[in-house]
C-alpha atoms as one frame of an Amber mdcrd trajectory, in Angstrom:
protein
 -10.953   3.357 -28.613  -9.824   5.819 -25.468  -7.208   5.230 -23.105  -6.157
   2.475 -21.037  -5.175   2.943 -17.523  -3.269   1.038 -14.424  -3.523   2.114
 -10.909   0.072   1.866  -9.893   2.633   2.383  -6.869   5.674   3.526  -8.074
   7.941   2.872  -5.009   6.894  -0.759  -4.900   6.485  -1.537  -8.686   2.874
  -3.039  -8.337  -0.452  -2.670  -9.852  -3.981  -2.986  -8.726  -6.483  -4.846
 -11.269  -5.300  -5.510 -14.521  -1.844  -5.541 -15.940  -3.099  -4.787 -19.469
  -5.023  -1.564 -18.252  -8.716  -0.743 -18.359 -10.656   2.065 -19.112 -11.291
   4.548 -16.382 -15.275   3.539 -16.624 -14.477   0.237 -16.060 -12.407   0.659
 -13.163 -14.865   2.584 -11.473 -17.929   0.333 -12.409 -16.290  -2.978 -11.608
 -14.730  -1.919  -8.123 -11.116  -2.476  -9.323 -10.074   0.750  -7.257 -11.776
  -0.446  -4.021  -8.767  -2.466  -2.846  -6.719   0.912  -2.401  -8.666   1.523
   0.654  -7.350  -1.842   2.392  -4.144  -1.292   0.989  -4.039   2.239   2.431
  -6.011   2.233   5.646  -3.816   2.683   8.445  -5.051   0.871  11.616  -5.490
   2.288  15.037  -3.116   0.629  17.372  -1.635   1.191  20.698   1.577   3.146
  20.816   3.453   1.988  23.534   6.530   4.103  25.033   8.243   1.974  27.744
  10.782   3.858  29.731  14.170   2.511  30.260  13.358   1.387  33.873  10.430
  -0.604  32.381  12.358  -2.659  30.075  14.924  -3.302  32.881  12.298  -4.200
  35.093  10.735  -6.772  32.695  14.168  -8.251  31.870  14.809  -9.099  35.361
  11.332 -11.076  35.320  12.347 -12.831  32.558  16.121 -14.079  33.740  14.814
 -17.828  33.319  14.914 -17.180  29.384  18.244 -18.337  27.794  17.545 -15.506
  25.417  16.692 -12.853  28.016  19.895 -13.732  29.870  22.253 -13.220  27.023
  24.607 -10.390  27.480  23.256  -7.107  26.576  25.803  -6.652  24.080  24.501
  -9.462  22.229  21.190  -8.728  22.528  21.530  -5.081  21.018  23.449  -6.645
  18.219  20.566  -9.403  17.371  17.543  -6.678  17.692  19.655  -4.499  15.382
  20.098  -6.860  12.559  16.211  -8.221  12.538  14.722  -6.503   9.954  11.911
  -8.937   8.415   8.532  -8.056  10.139   7.476 -11.338  10.987  10.872 -11.779
  12.709  10.651  -8.971  14.734   6.869  -9.923  15.906   8.195 -13.588  16.522
  10.850 -12.137  18.488   8.885  -9.509  20.422   6.292 -12.331  21.142   8.510
 -14.583  23.239   8.974 -12.858  26.341   7.409  -9.521  28.032  11.053  -7.980
  28.001  11.370  -8.269  24.205   7.980  -6.919  23.452   8.834  -3.841  25.804
  12.056  -3.707  24.040  10.539  -3.864  20.344   7.226  -2.301  20.938   7.693
   0.492  18.459   9.206  -1.738  15.806   6.211  -4.155  16.259   3.502  -1.378
  15.874   5.264  -0.221  12.630   5.421  -3.803  11.259   2.033  -4.297  11.758
   1.024  -1.128   9.981   3.168  -1.861   7.316   1.366  -5.187   7.045  -1.875
  -3.822   7.549  -1.820  -0.716   4.945   1.192  -1.817   2.397   0.379   1.118
   0.163   0.560   4.067   3.071   2.880   6.563   2.288   3.780   5.315  -1.332
   3.541   7.201  -4.444   0.521   6.185  -6.366  -0.295   7.165  -9.785  -3.216
   6.165 -12.397  -1.342   6.342 -15.534  -2.661   6.082 -19.309  -1.139   4.802
 -22.262  -1.186   8.199 -23.934   1.002   9.652 -21.422   4.051  11.280 -22.131
   7.140  10.769 -19.593   6.138  11.717 -15.759   4.828  14.765 -13.955   7.071
  17.449 -13.372   8.991  17.217 -10.408   8.411  13.993  -9.307  11.476  11.829
 -10.063  14.888  12.787 -10.275  17.117  11.643 -13.414  18.441   8.781 -11.590
  14.972   7.713 -10.418  13.312   8.106 -13.895  16.417   6.059 -15.217  15.590
   3.347 -12.696  12.078   3.072 -13.929  12.838   3.304 -17.211  15.176   0.057
 -16.677  12.411  -1.673 -15.382  10.705  -1.544 -19.099  10.875  -4.965 -20.758
  13.463  -3.741 -23.942  15.427  -7.040 -24.538  14.595 -10.351 -25.670  13.154
 -12.832 -23.129  13.338 -16.529 -23.159  11.228 -19.260 -21.390  10.533 -22.730
 -21.993   7.184 -23.590 -23.755   4.751 -26.378 -22.968   6.692 -29.033 -25.095
  10.272 -27.994 -23.228  11.472 -25.894 -26.414  13.070 -22.707 -25.687  10.513
 -19.829 -26.847  12.258 -16.293 -27.580  10.055 -13.120 -27.321  11.737 -10.132
 -28.725  10.694  -6.646 -28.185   9.939  -4.858 -31.445  11.402  -1.326 -32.159
   7.831  -0.018 -31.323   7.442  -1.318 -28.207  10.610   0.128 -27.073   9.850
   3.543 -28.340   6.657   3.431 -26.183   8.332   2.197 -23.311  10.748   5.099
 -23.514   7.967   7.392 -24.004   5.867   6.137 -21.531   7.835   4.566 -18.485
   5.284   4.660 -16.115   2.799   2.411 -17.977   5.494   0.110 -19.412   7.455
  -0.818 -16.558   7.110  -4.509 -15.113   5.095  -4.554 -12.063   3.282  -7.261
  -9.807  -0.493  -7.327  -9.629  -1.869  -7.220  -6.414  -5.267  -7.301  -4.659
  -6.854  -7.157  -0.853  -9.331 -10.087  -1.914  -9.876 -12.973  -0.025  -7.175
 -15.285  -1.195  -4.171 -17.385  -0.155  -1.984 -16.871  -3.012  -2.103 -12.836
  -2.432   1.318 -11.592  -2.077   2.397  -7.817  -1.093   6.066  -7.011  -1.657
   8.353  -9.624   0.121   6.664 -10.482   3.534   4.677 -13.606   1.788   1.376
 -12.819   4.063  -1.782 -14.694   3.583  -4.651 -12.719   3.121  -7.546 -12.935
   5.729 -10.068 -15.679   5.336 -13.504 -15.517   6.387 -13.232 -17.983   9.200
 -10.068 -16.646  10.696 -10.246 -16.305  14.496  -8.739 -13.038  14.372  -9.922
 -10.630  11.654  -7.933  -7.592  12.814  -4.285  -9.033  12.054  -4.956  -9.720
   8.561  -2.181 -10.346   6.759   0.463 -12.128   8.960  -1.056 -15.416   9.085
   2.075 -16.981   8.502   3.028 -20.405   9.563   5.437 -19.249  11.932   2.532
 -17.252  13.951   0.161 -19.672  15.562  -3.469 -18.620  16.332  -2.633 -18.356
  19.857   0.428 -15.854  19.030  -1.900 -13.738  16.649  -4.651 -13.496  19.377
  -1.720 -12.047  21.913  -0.589  -9.579  19.052  -4.067  -8.491  18.610  -4.541
  -8.017  22.082  -1.639  -6.140  22.961  -1.648  -4.044  19.834  -5.429  -3.125
  19.663  -7.512  -1.329  22.491 -10.037  -3.148  24.047 -12.186   0.110  25.014
 -14.480   1.637  22.945 -13.346   5.041  21.615 -15.476   7.605  19.969 -15.743
   7.112  16.032 -13.680   9.126  13.986 -14.393  10.372  10.469 -12.259   8.304
   7.848 -10.248  10.381   5.394  -8.120   9.919   2.435  -5.143  11.845   2.892
  -2.528  13.669   0.437   0.405  13.606   2.288   2.127  15.397  -0.190  -0.055
  18.435  -0.572  -1.568  18.200   3.130  -5.103  17.732   1.484  -7.943  15.266
   2.446 -11.129  13.994   1.399 -13.842  12.723   3.699 -15.618   9.354   3.291
 -18.868  10.190   4.531 -18.992  13.186   1.768 -18.119  10.563  -0.807 -20.501
   7.904   0.512 -23.328   9.978   0.518 -23.494  10.216  -3.127 -25.857   8.351
  -5.440 -23.406   6.425  -7.108 -21.550   3.736  -5.312 -18.077   5.420  -5.385
 -15.595   5.511  -2.477 -12.098   6.920  -1.441 -10.347   4.212  -3.808 -12.402
   6.093  -6.842 -11.374   9.305  -5.480  -7.668   8.307  -5.682  -7.933   6.822
  -8.934  -9.598   9.784 -10.913  -7.539  12.386  -8.917  -3.990  10.861  -9.685
  -4.506  10.231 -13.368  -1.534  11.168 -15.705  -2.383  10.611 -19.488  -3.065
  12.679 -22.706  -6.705  13.855 -23.283  -8.759  12.114 -26.143 -12.285  12.721
 -27.295 -13.239  10.033 -25.173 -12.170  11.284 -21.864 -11.322  14.965 -22.362
 -14.359  15.930 -20.323 -13.199  13.918 -17.444  -9.864  15.682 -16.791  -9.221
  18.288 -14.494  -5.682  19.550 -13.532  -3.329  17.088 -15.678  -1.207  15.345
 -12.980  -2.387  17.372  -9.579  -2.232  14.491  -7.632  -0.413  11.903  -9.812
   2.411  10.540  -7.840   1.876  11.837  -4.658   1.856  10.040  -1.235  -1.647
   8.716   0.407  -2.789   7.051   3.328  -6.349   6.550   4.985  -6.725   7.769
   8.385  -9.263   9.599  10.611  -9.681  13.470  11.432  -7.477  12.631  14.774
  -4.551  13.012  12.351  -5.365  15.982  10.893  -4.920  19.718  12.064  -5.632
  23.122  10.645  -2.927  23.047   8.556  -4.822  20.451   6.363  -7.256  21.427
   3.760 -10.850  19.528   3.255 -10.855  19.211  -0.618 -14.117  17.111  -0.219
 -16.403  19.228  -2.706 -13.856  19.186  -5.527 -13.500  15.512  -5.033 -17.247
  15.026  -5.335 -17.493  17.575  -8.449 -14.633  15.262 -10.268 -16.746  11.999
  -9.224 -19.876  13.840 -10.874 -18.278  14.053 -14.296 -18.404   9.956 -14.132
 -22.249   9.613 -13.570 -24.207   7.878 -15.897
């Protein structure tokens, strides 16, 4: 039958594509791995660094605001407890003073929104896998992942209002203990054009084709008006044209990267999402996919993002050729 695989964000307990798993060939030819690019691509934003004097000057210009006029101790107490990304942005957009005060936090909030999987541990785990890659988890972390696996009976209401009980068989429990990364409960996500797509707890709404602002994509919250979104877009995105930088997939754990142009130049319509999928596999080999394996678990569970060559230096290693050889195994 071959092995079934899931592309999983370990840190957020999220899965791309199909909760029941797919064959690797199905993942590649059906574009299941493509959303990885949007979920990992860190936007290029202005990085404001306002001096204390600039922040103080902005406050003097906004003294008519009752919020700005609060004692500094209260303002510091308020900003210290604002953690929700949308709350941070909404507060920052109330005045030039709060924008200068919160500019670094606003930038990070938009990056988390634009690239919600950037910096997280990602694995493409197969249903034949046993345990986890060596050194990936502490004992406590592995126990926490195992606790996410369904082990007990579950109750839910059927269509006729009658309570239905589902029980995990001993075989299911043994499978969960053997392969917790595949068995753990996850939220299925994607980056499709949809009003219902949800990432984590921030309740964003994905971009639509008729959005007046395309670049601020997930923060289409009812609390942000079109004017506020456009203001945020103008404040954070560079207005001038800059030389185009080579896009790369970065393995933040091993300090290796793959050039997007190297992958895009191949005959098969594969991209960086497919590279990530094939390089983070963790599962036992089978007669069907043994030829497709290289070093088992080499990138499995590593942390990734998609950035540009501007973000790497001489300490990083280009592994594009190795990536192309791996993808070449999948050619029809």
